[in-house]
C-alpha positions in Angstrom: -11.1 -11.1 20.2 -9.3 -10.4 16.9 -6.8 -12.9 15.6 -4.0 -11.0 13.9 -3.9 -11.4 10.2 -0.2 -11.7 9.9 2.6 -13.8 8.4 5.5 -13.6 10.9 8.0 -14.4 8.2 6.9 -11.4 6.2 7.1 -9.1 9.2 10.6 -10.3 10.0 11.7 -10.1 6.4 10.8 -6.4 6.0 11.5 -5.4 9.6 15.0 -6.6 9.3 15.6 -4.2 6.5 14.2 -1.1 8.3 17.6 0.7 8.4 17.7 0.7 4.6 14.1 1.9 4.0 14.9 5.5 3.2 18.0 4.9 1.1 16.9 5.9 -2.4 19.5 3.6 -4.0 19.2 0.8 -1.5 17.0 -2.3 -1.3 13.8 -0.3 -1.6 14.8 2.0 -4.4 11.9 0.8 -6.4 9.4 2.0 -3.8 11.0 5.5 -4.0 10.9 5.5 -7.8 7.3 4.4 -8.0 5.9 6.6 -5.3 5.3 9.7 -7.5 3.2 7.5 -9.8 1.2 6.2 -6.9 0.6 9.7 -5.7 -0.5 10.8 -9.2 -3.2 8.1 -9.2 -4.4 8.9 -5.6 -4.6 12.6 -6.4 -6.6 11.9 -9.5 -9.3 10.3 -7.3 -9.2 12.1 -4.0 -8.6 15.5 -2.4 -5.9 15.1 0.3 -5.4 18.6 1.9 -6.9 18.7 5.4 -8.3 15.2 5.0 -8.0 12.5 7.6 -5.9 9.7 6.0 -4.7 6.3 7.2 -1.9 4.5 5.4 -2.3 0.8 6.1 0.9 -1.3 5.9 2.9 1.9 5.8 6.3 0.3 6.2 8.9 2.9 6.8 6.6 5.7 5.6 7.5 6.6 2.0 3.9 7.0 0.9 2.8 8.2 4.3 5.2 11.2 4.2 4.0 12.0 0.6 0.4 12.1 1.8 1.4 14.4 4.7 3.3 16.6 2.3 0.1 16.9 0.2 -1.6 18.4 3.3 -3.2 15.3 4.8 -3.6 14.6 8.5 -2.0 11.2 8.3 -1.8 8.1 10.5 0.5 5.3 9.4 0.0 1.7 10.7 2.2 -1.4 10.3 2.7 -4.6 12.2 6.5 -4.5 12.0 7.7 -2.5 15.0 11.1 -1.9 13.4 9.4 -0.2 10.5 7.2 2.0 12.7 10.3 3.0 14.6 12.1 3.9 11.3 9.0 5.8 10.0 8.9 7.8 13.2 12.6 8.6 13.1 12.5 9.8 9.6 9.3 11.9 10.0 10.8 13.6 13.1 14.0 14.3 11.1 12.0 15.9 8.3 9.8 17.9 10.8 6.6 16.1 9.6 3.7 15.8 12.0 2.7 12.1 11.4 1.1 9.7 13.8 2.5 6.1 13.6 1.0 3.1 15.4 2.1 -0.6 15.5 -1.3 -2.3 14.9 -3.3 -4.0 12.2 -6.2 -2.6 10.0 -8.6 -5.0 11.7 -7.8 -3.7 15.2 -7.9 -0.1 14.1 -11.3 -0.7 12.5 -12.7 -1.6 15.9 -11.4 1.8 17.3 -12.0 4.1 14.4 -15.0 2.9 12.4 -15.8 5.3 9.6 -13.4 8.0 10.8 -11.1 8.5 7.7 -11.7 10.4 4.5 -9.0 8.4 2.6 -7.5 5.0 3.2 -4.4 3.7 1.4 -3.2 0.1 1.4 -0.5 -0.2 -1.2 1.8 -3.2 -1.9 0.5 -4.9 1.3 -2.4 -7.3 0.5 -0.1 -9.9 -1.1 1.9 -10.2 2.1 -0.9 -11.2 4.5 -2.6 -14.6 4.9 -6.1 -13.2 4.5 -6.2 -10.2 2.2 -10.0 -10.2 2.1 -10.0 -9.4 5.9 -7.8 -6.4 5.3 -10.2 -5.2 2.5 -13.1 -5.5 4.9 -11.3 -3.6 7.6 -10.3 -0.9 5.3 -13.9 -0.5 4.1 -14.9 0.0 7.7 -12.3 2.7 8.3 -13.4 5.0 5.5 -16.3 7.5 5.9 -19.3 7.3 3.6 -18.2 9.2 0.4 -14.6 8.5 1.2 -12.0 7.0 -1.0 -10.0 3.8 -0.6 -6.8 2.8 -2.6 -5.2 -0.5 -3.1 -2.2 -1.6 -5.1 -1.0 -5.2 -5.6 0.3 -7.7 -8.2 -1.8 -9.6 -10.6 -1.6 -13.4 -10.5 -0.7 -13.9 -14.1 2.4 -15.5 -15.7 3.4 -12.1 -17.0 3.6 -10.8 -13.5 5.8 -13.7 -12.4 8.1 -13.1 -15.4 8.4 -9.3 -14.8 7.8 -8.7 -11.1 9.6 -11.8 -9.8 12.2 -13.2 -12.2 13.1 -9.9 -13.9 12.7 -7.4 -11.1 14.2 -9.5 -8.3 16.7 -11.8 -10.1 17.8 -10.0 -13.3 17.5 -6.3 -12.6 17.9 -6.4 -8.8 15.2 -3.8 -8.5 13.9 -5.5 -5.4 15.5 -7.9 -2.8 15.2 -11.5 -3.8 12.3 -13.2 -2.1 10.2 -10.0 -1.8 7.2 -11.6 -3.6 5.4 -14.9 -3.6 3.6 -15.4 -6.9 1.0 -17.6 -5.3 -0.1 -14.7 -3.1 -0.7 -12.3 -6.1 -4.3 -11.1 -6.5 -6.3 -10.8 -9.6 -8.3 -7.6 -10.1 -11.5 -9.7 -10.2 -10.7 -11.1 -6.8 -9.9 -7.6 -5.3 -13.1 -6.0 -6.7 -15.2 -9.0 -5.4 -13.8 -8.6 -1.9 -14.3 -4.8 -2.1 -17.9 -5.1 -3.3 -18.8 -7.5 -0.5 -17.3 -5.0 1.9 -19.6 -2.3 0.6 -17.1 -0.5 -1.7 -17.6 0.5 -5.3 -14.9 0.6 -7.9 -14.0 4.2 -9.0 -11.0 3.5 -11.2 -8.1 1.2 -12.0 -4.7 1.6 -13.7 -1.6 -0.5 -14.3 1.8 0.6 -13.1 4.2 0.2 -16.1 8.0 0.2 -16.1 10.2 1.2 -18.9 13.6 -0.6 -18.5 15.3 1.8 -21.0 14.4 5.1 -19.3 14.0 3.4 -15.9 10.8 5.3 -15.4 7.4 4.2 -14.0 4.1 5.4 -15.5 0.4 4.7 -15.4 -1.3 2.8 -18.1 -4.2 0.4 -19.1 -2.1 -2.8 -18.7 -3.0 -4.3 -15.3 -1.3 -7.7 -16.0 1.6 -7.0 -13.6 1.2 -4.3 -10.9 -2.0 -2.3 -10.6 -3.7 0.4 -8.6 -7.4 0.5 -7.8 -9.6 3.3 -6.3 -12.9 2.6 -4.5 -15.5 4.7 -2.9 -17.7 4.0 0.0 -21.2 5.1 -1.1 -23.1 7.8 0.8 -25.8 6.3 3.0 
């Protein structure tokens, strides 16, 4: 029996804001703004057209729909039922054929071991009690030769200053209380968990924000928010 790897307070916090998920100027405007950069990184490391893809911790489906638009056969999973409902609603409204399920990566891994070409898990690891468990489950979901993508926040003072104090309290880029600094994950921790799960690092980049232009970009600085690509080696 699998014990759900979930923080009920986090599920409630995000689920309660489901109605605002697709508002490009609302509470999740930063997710909308950063999504093209996330897709740029993913496209640089993986082919998406006609690939089986699962988006773990999909929320209301912003990244999930972009993956589908790129030609992927996409499944989105999340533990917040309100977000899954919102994701389904929006996908139907846009005429997108996306499957959404209300379950965890750990449960899906018992059903679909090694069945996906690409697995994404962005801005989710820092919101669960045991992120290493998610990394292990994600590694099981991907086929040999497949690609896995994570993004999260680095546990460094600079990340607290910019991602919490500045983004949440000064610039109102995110709702206050979105992040808990103590749950941030160092790149060394993420790569260690991934290596233990049988994944090899294929690339890493920082997500940078220019407050003057209000634009996101990829760069070498991983001190705040970063993306990592991994591959499951061929047997």
